[in-house]
N, CA, C and O atoms as a Tripos MOL2 file, in Angstrom:
@<TRIPOS>MOLECULE
protein
  312   311    78     0     0
PROTEIN
NO_CHARGES

@<TRIPOS>ATOM
      1 N           0.8430   -1.1720    0.0000 N.3       1 UNK1
      2 CA          0.0000    0.0000    0.0000 C.3       1 UNK1
      3 C           0.8940    1.2430    0.0000 C.2       1 UNK1
      4 O           1.8060    1.3540    0.8180 O.2       1 UNK1
      5 N           0.6290    2.1760   -0.9190 N.am      2 UNK2
      6 CA          1.4390    3.3820   -0.9440 C.3       2 UNK2
      7 C           0.9000    4.4110    0.0590 C.2       2 UNK2
      8 O          -0.1730    4.2360    0.6350 O.2       2 UNK2
      9 N           1.6600    5.4700    0.2490 N.am      3 UNK3
     10 CA          1.3290    6.4600    1.2640 C.3       3 UNK3
     11 C           0.0050    7.1650    0.9690 C.2       3 UNK3
     12 O          -0.7740    7.4200    1.8870 O.2       3 UNK3
     13 N          -0.2570    7.4800   -0.2960 N.am      4 UNK4
     14 CA         -1.4980    8.1760   -0.6550 C.3       4 UNK4
     15 C          -2.7210    7.3070   -0.3810 C.2       4 UNK4
     16 O          -3.7260    7.8060    0.1250 O.2       4 UNK4
     17 N          -2.6540    6.0300   -0.7020 N.am      5 UNK5
     18 CA         -3.7960    5.1620   -0.4590 C.3       5 UNK5
     19 C          -3.9830    4.9190    1.0380 C.2       5 UNK5
     20 O          -5.1120    4.7600    1.5010 O.2       5 UNK5
     21 N          -2.8750    4.8890    1.8060 N.am      6 UNK6
     22 CA         -2.9730    4.7570    3.2530 C.3       6 UNK6
     23 C          -3.6490    5.9520    3.8800 C.2       6 UNK6
     24 O          -4.4790    5.8030    4.7780 O.2       6 UNK6
     25 N          -3.2970    7.1500    3.4100 N.am      7 UNK7
     26 CA         -3.9280    8.3760    3.9020 C.3       7 UNK7
     27 C          -5.4040    8.4010    3.5220 C.2       7 UNK7
     28 O          -6.2540    8.7770    4.3300 O.2       7 UNK7
     29 N          -5.7030    7.9990    2.2880 N.am      8 UNK8
     30 CA         -7.0980    7.9540    1.8350 C.3       8 UNK8
     31 C          -7.9180    7.0110    2.7050 C.2       8 UNK8
     32 O          -9.0400    7.3330    3.0950 O.2       8 UNK8
     33 N          -7.3540    5.8450    3.0070 N.am      9 UNK9
     34 CA         -8.0430    4.8650    3.8570 C.3       9 UNK9
     35 C          -8.2480    5.4310    5.2620 C.2       9 UNK9
     36 O          -9.3140    5.2630    5.8530 O.2       9 UNK9
     37 N          -7.2220    6.1040    5.7940 N.am     10 UNK10
     38 CA         -7.3120    6.6830    7.1300 C.3      10 UNK10
     39 C          -8.4120    7.7540    7.1660 C.2      10 UNK10
     40 O          -9.2280    7.7720    8.0870 O.2      10 UNK10
     41 N          -8.4340    8.6430    6.1670 N.am     11 UNK11
     42 CA         -9.4430    9.7110    6.1290 C.3      11 UNK11
     43 C         -10.8520    9.1420    5.9360 C.2      11 UNK11
     44 O         -11.8130    9.6440    6.5200 O.2      11 UNK11
     45 N         -10.9700    8.1050    5.1230 N.am     12 UNK12
     46 CA        -12.2700    7.4730    4.9160 C.3      12 UNK12
     47 C         -12.7740    6.8530    6.2190 C.2      12 UNK12
     48 O         -13.9550    6.9650    6.5490 O.2      12 UNK12
     49 N         -11.8850    6.2070    6.9470 N.am     13 UNK13
     50 CA        -12.2580    5.6160    8.2330 C.3      13 UNK13
     51 C         -12.6020    6.7130    9.2380 C.2      13 UNK13
     52 O         -13.5890    6.6030    9.9650 O.2      13 UNK13
     53 N         -11.7880    7.7740    9.2810 N.am     14 UNK14
     54 CA        -12.0220    8.8900   10.1990 C.3      14 UNK14
     55 C         -13.3860    9.5330    9.9680 C.2      14 UNK14
     56 O         -14.0410    9.9500   10.9230 O.2      14 UNK14
     57 N         -13.8150    9.6180    8.7270 N.am     15 UNK15
     58 CA        -15.0520   10.3370    8.4090 C.3      15 UNK15
     59 C         -16.3200    9.5350    8.6980 C.2      15 UNK15
     60 O         -17.4230   10.0100    8.4260 O.2      15 UNK15
     61 N         -16.1810    8.3370    9.2400 N.am     16 UNK16
     62 CA        -17.3660    7.5690    9.5850 C.3      16 UNK16
     63 C         -18.1110    8.2620   10.7320 C.2      16 UNK16
     64 O         -17.5100    8.7380   11.6950 O.2      16 UNK16
     65 N         -19.4190    8.3000   10.5940 N.am     17 UNK17
     66 CA        -20.2530    9.0410   11.5370 C.3      17 UNK17
     67 C         -20.0380    8.6130   12.9880 C.2      17 UNK17
     68 O         -19.9380    9.4620   13.8740 O.2      17 UNK17
     69 N         -19.9660    7.3100   13.2360 N.am     18 UNK18
     70 CA        -19.8420    6.8520   14.6220 C.3      18 UNK18
     71 C         -18.5080    7.2370   15.2440 C.2      18 UNK18
     72 O         -18.4390    7.4630   16.4520 O.2      18 UNK18
     73 N         -17.4630    7.3150   14.4590 N.am     19 UNK19
     74 CA        -16.1600    7.7160   14.9940 C.3      19 UNK19
     75 C         -16.1750    9.1910   15.3620 C.2      19 UNK19
     76 O         -15.7190    9.5690   16.4410 O.2      19 UNK19
     77 N         -16.6930   10.0190   14.4800 N.am     20 UNK20
     78 CA        -16.7510   11.4550   14.7670 C.3      20 UNK20
     79 C         -17.6820   11.7330   15.9420 C.2      20 UNK20
     80 O         -17.3570   12.5370   16.8170 O.2      20 UNK20
     81 N         -18.8260   11.0770   15.9650 N.am     21 UNK21
     82 CA        -19.7970   11.2750   17.0390 C.3      21 UNK21
     83 C         -19.2120   10.8920   18.3960 C.2      21 UNK21
     84 O         -19.3320   11.6480   19.3610 O.2      21 UNK21
     85 N         -18.5870    9.7310   18.4730 N.am     22 UNK22
     86 CA        -17.9960    9.3020   19.7410 C.3      22 UNK22
     87 C         -16.8390   10.2060   20.1580 C.2      22 UNK22
     88 O         -16.6750   10.4940   21.3430 O.2      22 UNK22
     89 N         -16.0460   10.6500   19.2030 N.am     23 UNK23
     90 CA        -14.9250   11.5370   19.5130 C.3      23 UNK23
     91 C         -15.4150   12.8740   20.0410 C.2      23 UNK23
     92 O         -14.8090   13.4370   20.9520 O.2      23 UNK23
     93 N         -16.4980   13.3870   19.4860 N.am     24 UNK24
     94 CA        -17.0680   14.6460   19.9730 C.3      24 UNK24
     95 C         -17.5760   14.4770   21.3990 C.2      24 UNK24
     96 O         -17.3430   15.3400   22.2450 O.2      24 UNK24
     97 N         -18.2640   13.3810   21.6710 N.am     25 UNK25
     98 CA        -18.7660   13.1380   23.0300 C.3      25 UNK25
     99 C         -17.6240   13.0650   24.0320 C.2      25 UNK25
    100 O         -17.6940   13.6640   25.1050 O.2      25 UNK25
    101 N         -16.5810   12.3360   23.6840 N.am     26 UNK26
    102 CA        -15.4220   12.2170   24.5690 C.3      26 UNK26
    103 C         -14.7730   13.5820   24.7750 C.2      26 UNK26
    104 O         -14.4300   13.9410   25.9010 O.2      26 UNK26
    105 N         -14.6050   14.3370   23.7050 N.am     27 UNK27
    106 CA        -13.9790   15.6570   23.8020 C.3      27 UNK27
    107 C         -14.7990   16.6020   24.6690 C.2      27 UNK27
    108 O         -14.2320   17.3940   25.4220 O.2      27 UNK27
    109 N         -16.1130   16.5320   24.5750 N.am     28 UNK28
    110 CA        -16.9510   17.4090   25.3980 C.3      28 UNK28
    111 C         -16.8040   17.0880   26.8830 C.2      28 UNK28
    112 O         -16.7050   17.9970   27.7070 O.2      28 UNK28
    113 N         -16.7900   15.8170   27.2240 N.am     29 UNK29
    114 CA        -16.6510   15.4260   28.6310 C.3      29 UNK29
    115 C         -15.2470   15.7420   29.1480 C.2      29 UNK29
    116 O         -15.0880   16.4310   30.1550 O.2      29 UNK29
    117 N         -14.2350   15.2340   28.4510 N.am     30 UNK30
    118 CA        -12.8550   15.4110   28.9150 C.3      30 UNK30
    119 C         -12.4470   16.8820   28.8450 C.2      30 UNK30
    120 O         -11.8070   17.3870   29.7670 O.2      30 UNK30
    121 N         -12.8050   17.5680   27.7740 N.am     31 UNK31
    122 CA        -12.4570   18.9840   27.6370 C.3      31 UNK31
    123 C         -13.0800   19.8410   28.7180 C.2      31 UNK31
    124 O         -12.4370   20.7560   29.2330 O.2      31 UNK31
    125 N         -14.3300   19.5550   29.0700 N.am     32 UNK32
    126 CA        -14.9930   20.3120   30.1310 C.3      32 UNK32
    127 C         -14.3030   20.0750   31.4720 C.2      32 UNK32
    128 O         -14.0760   21.0160   32.2320 O.2      32 UNK32
    129 N         -13.9740   18.8290   31.7580 N.am     33 UNK33
    130 CA        -13.2640   18.5250   33.0070 C.3      33 UNK33
    131 C         -11.9120   19.2350   33.0440 C.2      33 UNK33
    132 O         -11.5530   19.8370   34.0560 O.2      33 UNK33
    133 N         -11.1640   19.1670   31.9440 N.am     34 UNK34
    134 CA         -9.8600   19.8410   31.8990 C.3      34 UNK34
    135 C          -9.9970   21.3510   32.0750 C.2      34 UNK34
    136 O          -9.1990   21.9710   32.7780 O.2      34 UNK34
    137 N         -11.0030   21.9400   31.4390 N.am     35 UNK35
    138 CA        -11.2020   23.3820   31.5810 C.3      35 UNK35
    139 C         -11.5640   23.7580   33.0090 C.2      35 UNK35
    140 O         -11.0980   24.7770   33.5180 O.2      35 UNK35
    141 N         -12.3870   22.9500   33.6600 N.am     36 UNK36
    142 CA        -12.7320   23.2300   35.0520 C.3      36 UNK36
    143 C         -11.5230   23.0880   35.9650 C.2      36 UNK36
    144 O         -11.3450   23.8730   36.8960 O.2      36 UNK36
    145 N         -10.6900   22.0800   35.6980 N.am     37 UNK37
    146 CA         -9.4780   21.9020   36.5050 C.3      37 UNK37
    147 C          -8.5030   23.0550   36.2740 C.2      37 UNK37
    148 O          -7.9770   23.6270   37.2290 O.2      37 UNK37
    149 N          -8.2640   23.3920   35.0170 N.am     38 UNK38
    150 CA         -7.2320   24.3820   34.6750 C.3      38 UNK38
    151 C          -7.6640   25.8310   34.8570 C.2      38 UNK38
    152 O          -6.8430   26.6770   35.2080 O.2      38 UNK38
    153 N          -8.9390   26.1310   34.6240 N.am     39 UNK39
    154 CA         -9.3800   27.5220   34.6430 C.3      39 UNK39
    155 C         -10.7180   27.7060   35.3560 C.2      39 UNK39
    156 O         -11.4640   28.6360   35.0480 O.2      39 UNK39
    157 N         -11.0200   26.8300   36.3000 N.am     40 UNK40
    158 CA        -12.3170   26.8760   36.9570 C.3      40 UNK40
    159 C         -12.6610   28.2270   37.5610 C.2      40 UNK40
    160 O         -13.7490   28.7530   37.3260 O.2      40 UNK40
    161 N         -11.7560   28.7860   38.3250 N.am     41 UNK41
    162 CA        -12.0190   30.0760   38.9790 C.3      41 UNK41
    163 C         -12.2080   31.1920   37.9480 C.2      41 UNK41
    164 O         -13.0960   32.0320   38.0900 O.2      41 UNK41
    165 N         -11.3710   31.1920   36.9160 N.am     42 UNK42
    166 CA        -11.4750   32.2290   35.8820 C.3      42 UNK42
    167 C         -12.7840   32.0820   35.0940 C.2      42 UNK42
    168 O         -13.4150   33.0780   34.7390 O.2      42 UNK42
    169 N         -13.1800   30.8500   34.8280 N.am     43 UNK43
    170 CA        -14.4180   30.6350   34.0840 C.3      43 UNK43
    171 C         -15.6330   31.0920   34.8830 C.2      43 UNK43
    172 O         -16.5440   31.7110   34.3320 O.2      43 UNK43
    173 N         -15.6470   30.7940   36.1660 N.am     44 UNK44
    174 CA        -16.7790   31.2060   36.9990 C.3      44 UNK44
    175 C         -16.8510   32.7190   37.1550 C.2      44 UNK44
    176 O         -17.9410   33.2860   37.2410 O.2      44 UNK44
    177 N         -15.6950   33.3720   37.1920 N.am     45 UNK45
    178 CA        -15.6610   34.8310   37.3410 C.3      45 UNK45
    179 C         -15.6400   35.5680   36.0030 C.2      45 UNK45
    180 O         -15.7670   36.7920   35.9700 O.2      45 UNK45
    181 N         -15.4810   34.8360   34.9050 N.am     46 UNK46
    182 CA        -15.3510   35.4160   33.5600 C.3      46 UNK46
    183 C         -14.2310   36.4530   33.4820 C.2      46 UNK46
    184 O         -14.3850   37.5160   32.8800 O.2      46 UNK46
    185 N         -13.0890   36.1130   34.1120 N.am     47 UNK47
    186 CA        -11.9320   37.0020   34.0630 C.3      47 UNK47
    187 C         -10.7090   36.2210   33.6110 C.2      47 UNK47
    188 O         -10.5630   35.0430   33.9350 O.2      47 UNK47
    189 N          -9.8520   36.8610   32.8810 N.am     48 UNK48
    190 CA         -8.5750   36.2880   32.4440 C.3      48 UNK48
    191 C          -8.7100   34.8830   31.8540 C.2      48 UNK48
    192 O          -7.9120   33.9980   32.1620 O.2      48 UNK48
    193 N          -9.7030   34.6850   31.0230 N.am     49 UNK49
    194 CA         -9.9170   33.3790   30.4030 C.3      49 UNK49
    195 C          -8.9670   33.2330   29.2220 C.2      49 UNK49
    196 O          -8.8600   34.1270   28.3820 O.2      49 UNK49
    197 N          -8.2860   32.1050   29.1670 N.am     50 UNK50
    198 CA         -7.4000   31.8070   28.0420 C.3      50 UNK50
    199 C          -8.1860   31.0000   27.0090 C.2      50 UNK50
    200 O          -8.3300   29.7840   27.1360 O.2      50 UNK50
    201 N          -8.6900   31.6880   25.9900 N.am     51 UNK51
    202 CA         -9.5350   31.0330   24.9900 C.3      51 UNK51
    203 C          -8.7730   29.9970   24.1740 C.2      51 UNK51
    204 O          -9.3520   29.0090   23.7220 O.2      51 UNK51
    205 N          -7.4890   30.2180   23.9880 N.am     52 UNK52
    206 CA         -6.6740   29.2370   23.2810 C.3      52 UNK52
    207 C          -6.5800   27.9300   24.0620 C.2      52 UNK52
    208 O          -6.6630   26.8440   23.4870 O.2      52 UNK52
    209 N          -6.4080   28.0460   25.3680 N.am     53 UNK53
    210 CA         -6.3620   26.8490   26.2190 C.3      53 UNK53
    211 C          -7.6950   26.1230   26.2260 C.2      53 UNK53
    212 O          -7.7390   24.8930   26.2210 O.2      53 UNK53
    213 N          -8.7710   26.8740   26.2370 N.am     54 UNK54
    214 CA        -10.0990   26.2510   26.1940 C.3      54 UNK54
    215 C         -10.2480   25.4350   24.9150 C.2      54 UNK54
    216 O         -10.7000   24.2910   24.9470 O.2      54 UNK54
    217 N          -9.8650   26.0320   23.7950 N.am     55 UNK55
    218 CA         -9.9710   25.3290   22.5140 C.3      55 UNK55
    219 C          -9.1050   24.0700   22.5050 C.2      55 UNK55
    220 O          -9.5500   23.0180   22.0460 O.2      55 UNK55
    221 N          -7.8770   24.1690   23.0070 N.am     56 UNK56
    222 CA         -6.9830   23.0110   23.0320 C.3      56 UNK56
    223 C          -7.4930   21.9120   23.9660 C.2      56 UNK56
    224 O          -7.3010   20.7260   23.6990 O.2      56 UNK56
    225 N          -8.1380   22.3100   25.0540 N.am     57 UNK57
    226 CA         -8.6780   21.3250   25.9880 C.3      57 UNK57
    227 C          -9.7930   20.4910   25.3620 C.2      57 UNK57
    228 O         -10.0890   19.3990   25.8490 O.2      57 UNK57
    229 N         -10.4060   20.9770   24.3100 N.am     58 UNK58
    230 CA        -11.3960   20.1880   23.5660 C.3      58 UNK58
    231 C         -10.7670   19.5140   22.3450 C.2      58 UNK58
    232 O         -11.1030   18.3740   22.0230 O.2      58 UNK58
    233 N          -9.8670   20.2060   21.6750 N.am     59 UNK59
    234 CA         -9.2680   19.6800   20.4500 C.3      59 UNK59
    235 C          -8.3850   18.4550   20.7140 C.2      59 UNK59
    236 O          -8.4290   17.4890   19.9530 O.2      59 UNK59
    237 N          -7.6060   18.4870   21.7590 N.am     60 UNK60
    238 CA         -6.6810   17.3830   22.0190 C.3      60 UNK60
    239 C          -7.4230   16.0870   22.3530 C.2      60 UNK60
    240 O          -7.0810   15.0500   21.7840 O.2      60 UNK60
    241 N          -8.4260   16.0880   23.2500 N.am     61 UNK61
    242 CA         -9.1560   14.8320   23.4720 C.3      61 UNK61
    243 C          -9.8870   14.3460   22.2120 C.2      61 UNK61
    244 O          -9.9810   13.1400   21.9840 O.2      61 UNK61
    245 N         -10.4020   15.2670   21.3960 N.am     62 UNK62
    246 CA        -11.0450   14.8810   20.1420 C.3      62 UNK62
    247 C         -10.0350   14.1830   19.2300 C.2      62 UNK62
    248 O         -10.3300   13.1450   18.6390 O.2      62 UNK62
    249 N          -8.8510   14.7630   19.1260 N.am     63 UNK63
    250 CA         -7.8150   14.1970   18.2590 C.3      63 UNK63
    251 C          -7.3660   12.8240   18.7450 C.2      63 UNK63
    252 O          -7.2200   11.9020   17.9440 O.2      63 UNK63
    253 N          -7.1470   12.6810   20.0420 N.am     64 UNK64
    254 CA         -6.6950   11.4090   20.5970 C.3      64 UNK64
    255 C          -7.7660   10.3420   20.4230 C.2      64 UNK64
    256 O          -7.4640    9.2210   20.0130 O.2      64 UNK64
    257 N          -9.0130   10.6790   20.7310 N.am     65 UNK65
    258 CA        -10.1150    9.7170   20.5910 C.3      65 UNK65
    259 C         -10.2910    9.3100   19.1300 C.2      65 UNK65
    260 O         -10.5000    8.1330   18.8350 O.2      65 UNK65
    261 N         -10.2100   10.2680   18.2240 N.am     66 UNK66
    262 CA        -10.3640    9.9780   16.7960 C.3      66 UNK66
    263 C          -9.2440    9.0780   16.2990 C.2      66 UNK66
    264 O          -9.4920    8.0770   15.6270 O.2      66 UNK66
    265 N          -8.0140    9.4390   16.6320 N.am     67 UNK67
    266 CA         -6.8630    8.6550   16.1960 C.3      67 UNK67
    267 C          -6.9660    7.2240   16.7070 C.2      67 UNK67
    268 O          -6.7500    6.2670   15.9640 O.2      67 UNK67
    269 N          -7.2960    7.0980   17.9700 N.am     68 UNK68
    270 CA         -7.4050    5.7740   18.5760 C.3      68 UNK68
    271 C          -8.5090    4.9430   17.9150 C.2      68 UNK68
    272 O          -8.3140    3.7590   17.6430 O.2      68 UNK68
    273 N          -9.6550    5.5530   17.6600 N.am     69 UNK69
    274 CA        -10.7690    4.8440   17.0300 C.3      69 UNK69
    275 C         -10.4290    4.4300   15.5980 C.2      69 UNK69
    276 O         -10.7610    3.3240   15.1720 O.2      69 UNK69
    277 N          -9.7720    5.3120   14.8650 N.am     70 UNK70
    278 CA         -9.3910    4.9890   13.4830 C.3      70 UNK70
    279 C          -8.3870    3.8490   13.4630 C.2      70 UNK70
    280 O          -8.5320    2.9110   12.6800 O.2      70 UNK70
    281 N          -7.3740    3.9180   14.3130 N.am     71 UNK71
    282 CA         -6.3760    2.8380   14.3690 C.3      71 UNK71
    283 C          -7.0430    1.4970   14.7100 C.2      71 UNK71
    284 O          -6.7460    0.4690   14.1030 O.2      71 UNK71
    285 N          -7.9330    1.5330   15.6770 N.am     72 UNK72
    286 CA         -8.6220    0.3250   16.0830 C.3      72 UNK72
    287 C          -9.4680   -0.2320   14.9350 C.2      72 UNK72
    288 O          -9.4390   -1.4330   14.6650 O.2      72 UNK72
    289 N         -10.2140    0.6320   14.2680 N.am     73 UNK73
    290 CA        -11.0710    0.2030   13.1590 C.3      73 UNK73
    291 C         -10.2410   -0.3520   12.0100 C.2      73 UNK73
    292 O         -10.6250   -1.3450   11.3920 O.2      73 UNK73
    293 N          -9.1130    0.2750   11.7200 N.am     74 UNK74
    294 CA         -8.2680   -0.1860   10.6280 C.3      74 UNK74
    295 C          -7.6400   -1.5360   10.9570 C.2      74 UNK74
    296 O          -7.4400   -2.3530   10.0580 O.2      74 UNK74
    297 N          -7.3250   -1.7850   12.2230 N.am     75 UNK75
    298 CA         -6.7800   -3.0840   12.6170 C.3      75 UNK75
    299 C          -7.8560   -4.1610   12.4880 C.2      75 UNK75
    300 O          -7.5620   -5.2830   12.0750 O.2      75 UNK75
    301 N          -9.0780   -3.8320   12.8310 N.am     76 UNK76
    302 CA        -10.1900   -4.7820   12.7140 C.3      76 UNK76
    303 C         -10.4500   -5.1000   11.2510 C.2      76 UNK76
    304 O         -10.6770   -6.2580   10.9000 O.2      76 UNK76
    305 N         -10.4210   -4.0850   10.3910 N.am     77 UNK77
    306 CA        -10.7290   -4.2450    8.9790 C.3      77 UNK77
    307 C          -9.6370   -4.9770    8.1950 C.2      77 UNK77
    308 O          -9.9100   -5.5250    7.1270 O.2      77 UNK77
    309 N          -8.4170   -4.9930    8.7060 N.am     78 UNK78
    310 CA         -7.3330   -5.6050    7.9140 C.3      78 UNK78
    311 C          -7.1750   -7.0810    8.1750 C.2      78 UNK78
    312 O          -6.3080   -7.7240    7.5820 O.2      78 UNK78
@<TRIPOS>BOND
     1     1     2 1
     2     2     3 1
     3     3     4 2
     4     3     5 am
     5     5     6 1
     6     6     7 1
     7     7     8 2
     8     7     9 am
     9     9    10 1
    10    10    11 1
    11    11    12 2
    12    11    13 am
    13    13    14 1
    14    14    15 1
    15    15    16 2
    16    15    17 am
    17    17    18 1
    18    18    19 1
    19    19    20 2
    20    19    21 am
    21    21    22 1
    22    22    23 1
    23    23    24 2
    24    23    25 am
    25    25    26 1
    26    26    27 1
    27    27    28 2
    28    27    29 am
    29    29    30 1
    30    30    31 1
    31    31    32 2
    32    31    33 am
    33    33    34 1
    34    34    35 1
    35    35    36 2
    36    35    37 am
    37    37    38 1
    38    38    39 1
    39    39    40 2
    40    39    41 am
    41    41    42 1
    42    42    43 1
    43    43    44 2
    44    43    45 am
    45    45    46 1
    46    46    47 1
    47    47    48 2
    48    47    49 am
    49    49    50 1
    50    50    51 1
    51    51    52 2
    52    51    53 am
    53    53    54 1
    54    54    55 1
    55    55    56 2
    56    55    57 am
    57    57    58 1
    58    58    59 1
    59    59    60 2
    60    59    61 am
    61    61    62 1
    62    62    63 1
    63    63    64 2
    64    63    65 am
    65    65    66 1
    66    66    67 1
    67    67    68 2
    68    67    69 am
    69    69    70 1
    70    70    71 1
    71    71    72 2
    72    71    73 am
    73    73    74 1
    74    74    75 1
    75    75    76 2
    76    75    77 am
    77    77    78 1
    78    78    79 1
    79    79    80 2
    80    79    81 am
    81    81    82 1
    82    82    83 1
    83    83    84 2
    84    83    85 am
    85    85    86 1
    86    86    87 1
    87    87    88 2
    88    87    89 am
    89    89    90 1
    90    90    91 1
    91    91    92 2
    92    91    93 am
    93    93    94 1
    94    94    95 1
    95    95    96 2
    96    95    97 am
    97    97    98 1
    98    98    99 1
    99    99   100 2
   100    99   101 am
   101   101   102 1
   102   102   103 1
   103   103   104 2
   104   103   105 am
   105   105   106 1
   106   106   107 1
   107   107   108 2
   108   107   109 am
   109   109   110 1
   110   110   111 1
   111   111   112 2
   112   111   113 am
   113   113   114 1
   114   114   115 1
   115   115   116 2
   116   115   117 am
   117   117   118 1
   118   118   119 1
   119   119   120 2
   120   119   121 am
   121   121   122 1
   122   122   123 1
   123   123   124 2
   124   123   125 am
   125   125   126 1
   126   126   127 1
   127   127   128 2
   128   127   129 am
   129   129   130 1
   130   130   131 1
   131   131   132 2
   132   131   133 am
   133   133   134 1
   134   134   135 1
   135   135   136 2
   136   135   137 am
   137   137   138 1
   138   138   139 1
   139   139   140 2
   140   139   141 am
   141   141   142 1
   142   142   143 1
   143   143   144 2
   144   143   145 am
   145   145   146 1
   146   146   147 1
   147   147   148 2
   148   147   149 am
   149   149   150 1
   150   150   151 1
   151   151   152 2
   152   151   153 am
   153   153   154 1
   154   154   155 1
   155   155   156 2
   156   155   157 am
   157   157   158 1
   158   158   159 1
   159   159   160 2
   160   159   161 am
   161   161   162 1
   162   162   163 1
   163   163   164 2
   164   163   165 am
   165   165   166 1
   166   166   167 1
   167   167   168 2
   168   167   169 am
   169   169   170 1
   170   170   171 1
   171   171   172 2
   172   171   173 am
   173   173   174 1
   174   174   175 1
   175   175   176 2
   176   175   177 am
   177   177   178 1
   178   178   179 1
   179   179   180 2
   180   179   181 am
   181   181   182 1
   182   182   183 1
   183   183   184 2
   184   183   185 am
   185   185   186 1
   186   186   187 1
   187   187   188 2
   188   187   189 am
   189   189   190 1
   190   190   191 1
   191   191   192 2
   192   191   193 am
   193   193   194 1
   194   194   195 1
   195   195   196 2
   196   195   197 am
   197   197   198 1
   198   198   199 1
   199   199   200 2
   200   199   201 am
   201   201   202 1
   202   202   203 1
   203   203   204 2
   204   203   205 am
   205   205   206 1
   206   206   207 1
   207   207   208 2
   208   207   209 am
   209   209   210 1
   210   210   211 1
   211   211   212 2
   212   211   213 am
   213   213   214 1
   214   214   215 1
   215   215   216 2
   216   215   217 am
   217   217   218 1
   218   218   219 1
   219   219   220 2
   220   219   221 am
   221   221   222 1
   222   222   223 1
   223   223   224 2
   224   223   225 am
   225   225   226 1
   226   226   227 1
   227   227   228 2
   228   227   229 am
   229   229   230 1
   230   230   231 1
   231   231   232 2
   232   231   233 am
   233   233   234 1
   234   234   235 1
   235   235   236 2
   236   235   237 am
   237   237   238 1
   238   238   239 1
   239   239   240 2
   240   239   241 am
   241   241   242 1
   242   242   243 1
   243   243   244 2
   244   243   245 am
   245   245   246 1
   246   246   247 1
   247   247   248 2
   248   247   249 am
   249   249   250 1
   250   250   251 1
   251   251   252 2
   252   251   253 am
   253   253   254 1
   254   254   255 1
   255   255   256 2
   256   255   257 am
   257   257   258 1
   258   258   259 1
   259   259   260 2
   260   259   261 am
   261   261   262 1
   262   262   263 1
   263   263   264 2
   264   263   265 am
   265   265   266 1
   266   266   267 1
   267   267   268 2
   268   267   269 am
   269   269   270 1
   270   270   271 1
   271   271   272 2
   272   271   273 am
   273   273   274 1
   274   274   275 1
   275   275   276 2
   276   275   277 am
   277   277   278 1
   278   278   279 1
   279   279   280 2
   280   279   281 am
   281   281   282 1
   282   282   283 1
   283   283   284 2
   284   283   285 am
   285   285   286 1
   286   286   287 1
   287   287   288 2
   288   287   289 am
   289   289   290 1
   290   290   291 1
   291   291   292 2
   292   291   293 am
   293   293   294 1
   294   294   295 1
   295   295   296 2
   296   295   297 am
   297   297   298 1
   298   298   299 1
   299   299   300 2
   300   299   301 am
   301   301   302 1
   302   302   303 1
   303   303   304 2
   304   303   305 am
   305   305   306 1
   306   306   307 1
   307   307   308 2
   308   307   309 am
   309   309   310 1
   310   310   311 1
   311   311   312 2
@<TRIPOS>SUBSTRUCTURE
     1 UNK1         2 RESIDUE 1 A UNK
     2 UNK2         6 RESIDUE 1 A UNK
     3 UNK3        10 RESIDUE 1 A UNK
     4 UNK4        14 RESIDUE 1 A UNK
     5 UNK5        18 RESIDUE 1 A UNK
     6 UNK6        22 RESIDUE 1 A UNK
     7 UNK7        26 RESIDUE 1 A UNK
     8 UNK8        30 RESIDUE 1 A UNK
     9 UNK9        34 RESIDUE 1 A UNK
    10 UNK10       38 RESIDUE 1 A UNK
    11 UNK11       42 RESIDUE 1 A UNK
    12 UNK12       46 RESIDUE 1 A UNK
    13 UNK13       50 RESIDUE 1 A UNK
    14 UNK14       54 RESIDUE 1 A UNK
    15 UNK15       58 RESIDUE 1 A UNK
    16 UNK16       62 RESIDUE 1 A UNK
    17 UNK17       66 RESIDUE 1 A UNK
    18 UNK18       70 RESIDUE 1 A UNK
    19 UNK19       74 RESIDUE 1 A UNK
    20 UNK20       78 RESIDUE 1 A UNK
    21 UNK21       82 RESIDUE 1 A UNK
    22 UNK22       86 RESIDUE 1 A UNK
    23 UNK23       90 RESIDUE 1 A UNK
    24 UNK24       94 RESIDUE 1 A UNK
    25 UNK25       98 RESIDUE 1 A UNK
    26 UNK26      102 RESIDUE 1 A UNK
    27 UNK27      106 RESIDUE 1 A UNK
    28 UNK28      110 RESIDUE 1 A UNK
    29 UNK29      114 RESIDUE 1 A UNK
    30 UNK30      118 RESIDUE 1 A UNK
    31 UNK31      122 RESIDUE 1 A UNK
    32 UNK32      126 RESIDUE 1 A UNK
    33 UNK33      130 RESIDUE 1 A UNK
    34 UNK34      134 RESIDUE 1 A UNK
    35 UNK35      138 RESIDUE 1 A UNK
    36 UNK36      142 RESIDUE 1 A UNK
    37 UNK37      146 RESIDUE 1 A UNK
    38 UNK38      150 RESIDUE 1 A UNK
    39 UNK39      154 RESIDUE 1 A UNK
    40 UNK40      158 RESIDUE 1 A UNK
    41 UNK41      162 RESIDUE 1 A UNK
    42 UNK42      166 RESIDUE 1 A UNK
    43 UNK43      170 RESIDUE 1 A UNK
    44 UNK44      174 RESIDUE 1 A UNK
    45 UNK45      178 RESIDUE 1 A UNK
    46 UNK46      182 RESIDUE 1 A UNK
    47 UNK47      186 RESIDUE 1 A UNK
    48 UNK48      190 RESIDUE 1 A UNK
    49 UNK49      194 RESIDUE 1 A UNK
    50 UNK50      198 RESIDUE 1 A UNK
    51 UNK51      202 RESIDUE 1 A UNK
    52 UNK52      206 RESIDUE 1 A UNK
    53 UNK53      210 RESIDUE 1 A UNK
    54 UNK54      214 RESIDUE 1 A UNK
    55 UNK55      218 RESIDUE 1 A UNK
    56 UNK56      222 RESIDUE 1 A UNK
    57 UNK57      226 RESIDUE 1 A UNK
    58 UNK58      230 RESIDUE 1 A UNK
    59 UNK59      234 RESIDUE 1 A UNK
    60 UNK60      238 RESIDUE 1 A UNK
    61 UNK61      242 RESIDUE 1 A UNK
    62 UNK62      246 RESIDUE 1 A UNK
    63 UNK63      250 RESIDUE 1 A UNK
    64 UNK64      254 RESIDUE 1 A UNK
    65 UNK65      258 RESIDUE 1 A UNK
    66 UNK66      262 RESIDUE 1 A UNK
    67 UNK67      266 RESIDUE 1 A UNK
    68 UNK68      270 RESIDUE 1 A UNK
    69 UNK69      274 RESIDUE 1 A UNK
    70 UNK70      278 RESIDUE 1 A UNK
    71 UNK71      282 RESIDUE 1 A UNK
    72 UNK72      286 RESIDUE 1 A UNK
    73 UNK73      290 RESIDUE 1 A UNK
    74 UNK74      294 RESIDUE 1 A UNK
    75 UNK75      298 RESIDUE 1 A UNK
    76 UNK76      302 RESIDUE 1 A UNK
    77 UNK77      306 RESIDUE 1 A UNK
    78 UNK78      310 RESIDUE 1 A UNK
């Protein structure tokens, strides 16, 4: 399998509805917990909020969950 077909297969697997849906759910739960741990006081007071950190606290769990689900699905399919 060449690199382009491997990437195509990975993107096709990633775009499956159940993978994206589950990754979003995981990111919402984990990201919210991380934001409360890291910036709880600032969020409650609406002061000195780091919006970049908030975004990363959701993006990173989404990315990890997606990557893990795609790898798992590709191992099952092969």
